[in-house]
N, C-alpha and C positions, 0 to 999 in steps of 0.2 A: 500435615506434619509440619510441629510448634517445635524451633531449635531450644525453647525455654530461654535459661541464662545466655545462652550462647546465639548470639548477635550474626548472620551472616554478613560476609563482607562485598564489596562494591567494587565494579571495576567501570571505567566509561570510556565510550569511541566519542570522542568530537571529532569536527573536523574543519579545516581551514576556510572552506567555501559550500554552499549547498551542493549535492551530487559528488562529494568526496567519495563515496562509497560506504559510508557509517551503518548502515541500513546492512549493508552484504557483509560489512564486517565483523558487526554483531550478532547477525543470523549465523556465521561461521562459527564464531567463539562459544555461542548458544550449543551447536550439535557437537563440538568438540568437547566442548566440559561435560556434556550428558553421556558422551562416548566415552567418557574417562571415571564414569561412575558419580558423578557430582550432580545434586541436586539443584539446578539454577533455573533462572528465570528472567525474561527480559522487563526493560522499563523506558520508557519515554515520557516525560512529563507533558509536553505538548507536542501534537501532531498536526501537522495542515497538510489534509489532504482530502479529496474526494471518494479516494477507497477505503473502505473500512468493511468488517467482517463482524456478523453479529455473534457474540458469546454470553456469556450468562449473566444476566445485569443489562445488557446493551450493546453497543456498537463501539469498536476501537479501531483504530487505524491499521490497514493491512500488514505491515510489516510488524508490527509487535506481534498481529496473529500469527505470522509465519515463523516470527523468531519463537515463539509457544512450542510450534510445532517441530523447531528443529530444535528447542529445550526437551522435548515429548514432555510437555504440561499442558495441563489444560487454560486454554485462554481466559483472563477473566477480566474485565475493566477496570482492576487496580494496574495493570500493567502499562495501561494506556490511560492516565484518568482526565486527562483533555484532548480533546480533540477539534479541531476546526477544519469548517468544512466552505471553501469560500461560494458564495453566491453571485457574488460581483466583485466588483476591482475594490470595492472598499467596503465590503461586509460579508463577514463568515459567520455560520451557525455555529454555536458554542454547545459542544458536547460535554458534558460534566459528569465522568463515572458512567458512561454510557449511555445517559439521557441529555435532550434537549432541554438547554436551560434558556428562557427566553430573556431573564433578567442580564444574563452576563451577557446572550446573545446582543443585546442593545447598549450595555455600558461601554462607553469609551474603552478603546484597547489598554490604554496606560494606566486605568485604574482597577483592571481586574487584578493585578499581580499580589497587590495585599490581602486582597479576599480569597483569591483562590489557593494560594499556598499553604494554608494550613491543610487543606482535603488535598493537595499533592504529597506534603509532609507524610500525610495519613496512609496514605496510598503505599510509598516508598517504605515506611516503616514496616508496615504490614508483609511486603516482600523479604525486607532485609531480618526479619522476624521467622519468618517461614523456608527460607530456602539459604542453602549454603552458600551460595554466590548470586547477586544481581549484575546481570549486565545492562548498564544504561547507554542509550545512544542519546544524545546530542540532538541541537537542531540547528543549521546554519551553521553559524561561527560563532565561538564564544568574545570574540575581539572587536564587536560591536560595541563602539565604545557610548552610542547614544542610548544603548539597551541596558548598561550595566545595572541601574537603579530599578530597573522593573525585570531582569533576569529571572526566570523560573526554570528555564529549562537546561543551562549549561553548567557554569560555574557555581551556583546555588545551589544546584543538585549535586554536584561531586562534594560540594564543601557540607553538607547536612549528611551525606552517605559515608563521608570520608573515603572516597574514590580515589583510587591511582585514575590518572588518565592518559590515553593512549590519543594523538593529535595525528589525523590521518589526513592525507592532501592527493588530489587528483595530478598526479605527475605529466598526464597526457597533455591537460592544457597548458603546460609549458609553465616557468617562472615557479618552480615548485619550492626548492629552496628558499626562495624570496617570500612565497605565501607562510612556508614554517618559521622562518625567522621573523617576518612581520607579524602574524600573529603572536606567538612567544612574545614580542618585546611590547605590544599593547597591552597585554594582560599586567594587574596590578601585580608587586611581588608574590603576595600571599596566593594568586592563583597561579602565578608560574609554577609555584612548588609542588602542586598539584601533577604536574604534567612530567610524564617518565618514560616515554618514548615517542619517535616519529616513524610515520609509517609510510611509504612510499606506495601508493594504488594505482593500478592500472598502467602499469609500465610497460614501455613496445621497447625491445631492445637487446643490449648484454650491459646487465648490470656493474660489469668491470670499469665502463666509461663512466661511471658516477664518481669516482675517485677523483679529488680527494674531498668532494662538496660534501660527503656526510661527514668525515673528519674536520672540516671546518666548521659546519655548524656547530656540531658538538663541542668545538673549543670556542664557541661563541656564548654558547646557551648552556654549557654541562646535558642536554639531554642528548642521547644516542638515538643513530637511526636505526631501529631495530629490525625492519624487513622491508623488503620490496617483493609486493604481491603484485605479476603480471595481467594486463588485461585480459581477460579469458570470456568465452562464450559460456553462457548459463541459461538453465531452462525457468528459473525464478523470476515472478513478476518483480520490477522495482516497486518503490514507495510511488511511484506517479502512475502505476497501471502496468500493462504488459509494455513490452518495448517497443512504443509505437516508432520509434527511430531507427529500428531495426526491422529490416526485411523478413518475413515469412520463413521460417525452415523447412515448410514443407514442400515438396516439388508436385506432388500429387493429389488428390480429393480435390473437394468442391471448391469454388472460386467465392470465397466471403468477403462483402464489404462491408465495412462499419463505418457509418457516417460520427465524426468524431467533431463535437461542437466545443466550443469553450468551456461549457460546463458539464460535460460529459461526466460521468461517474460510474465507478465500480468497475472500469476498465480492466485491474486486474482478473474479474472471473477469462478474461479471452485469452490469456497467457498459453493455455494448454493447446487451444483453439489453433493459435499458429503454429503447431506441430503437425497439427492433423489434417490442416486444407491451408488454401493458398489464399492467404488472408490479406486486405490491402486495408487502408484507413482514408475515409474521404473528409477532405477538409474545405475543396472545392469544387463547382459543379462540374466541369469538365473532367472529374477523374472518376465519374463513372463506366464501369467499362465489362457489363453483361454479366453479373454477377451470376449466380445459381442461389445464392441467399444474401439478402440487403439486413443489416441490423441496426435498428436505432437502440441504441444502449441506453442505460439510466442516467438523468441527470439531475444534477443539483437545481438546477432553475429551468423549467422545461419551457416556461413562457421566454425566458432570453434564448435559450437555443431555438426555440419555434422564429423568433425575432430575427436572429443569426439565419436561420437557414432559408429564412424568405428574403435579407436581403441581399445574398448572391446567388440566388436562384436553386438553390438546393432542394427546396419545397416541391417545386416544377418538376425535375428530374425524378424526384421519389415517386411523384404521380404517375410520370411516362412508365416507369418501373412496373407500377402495381396493374396498369392497364395492359402491359405486355403480360401478366402472368408471372412475375418475377416473385416469390417467396420474401413476404416482407415482415420480420422479424423485430416487436417493440418490447423492449422489456424495462418494466417501470416507468419511468419517468418516459420512454422512448414510445409506451405504449399509449400513457398521454397523450403526446403529440400527435399517435397515428389517429387519435377520436377526434368528435364535432366540437367539442367546446371544453374549456377549463374555467372552472369558476373557483374562487377564491375569496371569500368572502374575509377569511380570516387577515387577507391582505401579506399572506407570507412571500408570495412572490408577483402578483398583480393585483391593483383594487377594482380592475375591472373585467369582465369576463373577455376570455381570447379563444377566438375560433384555432381549432387544430387542423390537421390535414383533412378530416374529412373521410378515411379509408377504412375506421371503424366505428360504427354507430355507438359510440359512447361518449358520456359527458361524466366528466371527473370534478368532485366537489372536495375541495381542499378542506381539512379540520385542522382545528387546534392542537390535537394529539398526534404524536408520530407515532408510526406503527414500526416497531423494530423486535422481529422473533425470527427464530430459526423455524422452519419449515420442510416437511415432506409430503411430497403429492404423487401421484402415480395419474399420467394420462392415461385417457378410454384410447380406443381404436379411434385412429385418425386418419382421414381420408388423404388422399395425395393433395398438395406438395407435404404435406406433415406426417407423412405415414412413421417417419424414421424416431417420430415421439411414441409413436403409440406401444401403449402398457408398460412405460417407462417409468420406472419409481426414480425420484430424484430428493435429495437431502440439500435443500438450497435456505435461502435465507431473503428477507422481507425487509427493507428500509425504505418507508415512504408516508408522505401526509397523505395521500389524495385517497379517495375510494372513487372507483369506477364502475359505474353503473350503464344497462342498456334497457330500452324499452321495446328492441326486437330479438336480440341475441339472446341465446341461452349460454350461461358460462360454461367453459369447457373444464373448468375446475369450480370445485364448490370454494363459496366465501368471494367470488368473483375474481378470482386471482389471476383465468384467463379466459379469453375471447379469442375467435376465431369467426372470421367470415371472408371463405374463399381461399386466397392465397395469402390472406393479411392475417396474421394471427397476434397478439399482446398479451405479454405474463407479468405479474407483480413480482414474479421470482428468480431471484439471481441465481446463478450456479449452473445454469443445465449445461453448461459447456466444460464441468467439471467433471462429468459423470463420466465413467470409462464406456459405458457400452454405447452411448449416445457418440462420443468420442469416434468409437471402432465403425458406428454405422456411417458416418462421415467420412472416416477412412481406415478399411483395415488395416492399414500397418501402422496405424496410431499406436503407439507405447510411452507410457511416464509413469514413473515412479514417486514422488514426492521426498519418500524417503531415502531412497537411494540418491537420488539429486541433492539434497542437503549434506548428505557425507560426500558426496563428490566436491562441492563447493567449500564444506570445511577444510576438506584435503588440499585443495589447492592455495586455500590461504594461509594455512597453519604450518605449510611445510615451507612457507615463504617468511617465517617469522623465528628470529633468535630464540633457539629453544633454550637458552640459560636466562635469557632475560623474561621469557616468558613464564618460568618457574618463580621468578623473582616477584612480578606482575601478579600473579596467580599461586601462592604458595601452595595452595590444596594440591596445586601438581606434583609437588616433589614426591620422588617415588613411583608414578602412578604410568610415567613412560616409557619406561625399559622397552618394553614388549611393541611400543607405538609406530608403525611405519612411518608416521610424518614427523617423525622426531627429528629428522636430520638438521633440520634449520636452513641458512642458506648460509 
């Protein structure tokens, strides 16, 4: 859809801090606008996360993939033109328009801004030309004065899109009004003018007790506090993966433990598993607890995660469980770790060969080109303990540099996408645990519907935002809310 001469409007959700709730609020707005019959798309200029999804053209951050689902539009690389995937404390893989870019990866990060801005601008213009509303998510805080000159994620985007800005704060941390006031005061006047509302997020308690702080803040800044969103449980993965800080919701089903290393990636694919099985996360060698299934997830740096396992004894515990016959599943980097050796002649992770755990007779060779694609697979008949995978078709995705081969094992799936050896199974395919049939085999009571969950999240957010202000924020809503059950406001 091209809007022709009529350019779409932009709204932007920024935060006083990281984890203020920008992603969730943006997701809720995308679904709400879609429910009102408005053609809407998400946008985030730069995302930093090791959780990504494969879309047409490459990979984007999971948050924007989920927001596109909320908006009921096809996710594209235009929605997240830059994705940074941390490989160490000082280095991140640079993904530009869905593809690994070696030049930008090796470039000092402060030098990237001017070079990458034209491509970010092009993606933003494309969305504004093809959608009625673009919901833009910021990153971190817009008030980092040391980043003003190189910013291309927050206020520079807001200016370029002529966006109205909603500033969100996590009130559960404490000091919310100081955060809002301090953020506003640190911004230059030209950026202060873009902020049209403050939103208190993750509130627990009686909103009446907030009086007169919102009114005091408005008298100081001229910006109204337009909503108080309560802290509520939901089943959507957050930007950094499933809620690893929240206990599993399932009380029955298999006991599943997932090794969570410093560079574990694509952990968001286990969000639904948390509702279908008793999931816990392993970060110490003493946390293993006789699991029915042990998972080694994807890794942005398999070599570094291997070193971490060995440094704290997790490698020995994994081998003990393997000897006891516990089913162990390695996904992507997890499969590489289970193998005999990782050879990295390209120097992507290690300049020298690194021995794996030796539980699968595999050798992984890294290549210069990254495999990023959607993949549909069908498992053949599988012997115990993998019979729950038998004859199941899965729509998944691949994101990896390495290729794994064996001189003794026959691949379970063509193209070497999976290998099995007794109770050890490895696969390059992400998304197994987002398959309804597999989830139900793990727990017959499993039930999850992404679409209805997005509606519930949107309703919980929107009903706590002032409806009069919301129509001023998004004029296209005027005349569409008369029969809207979430229009009561706060």
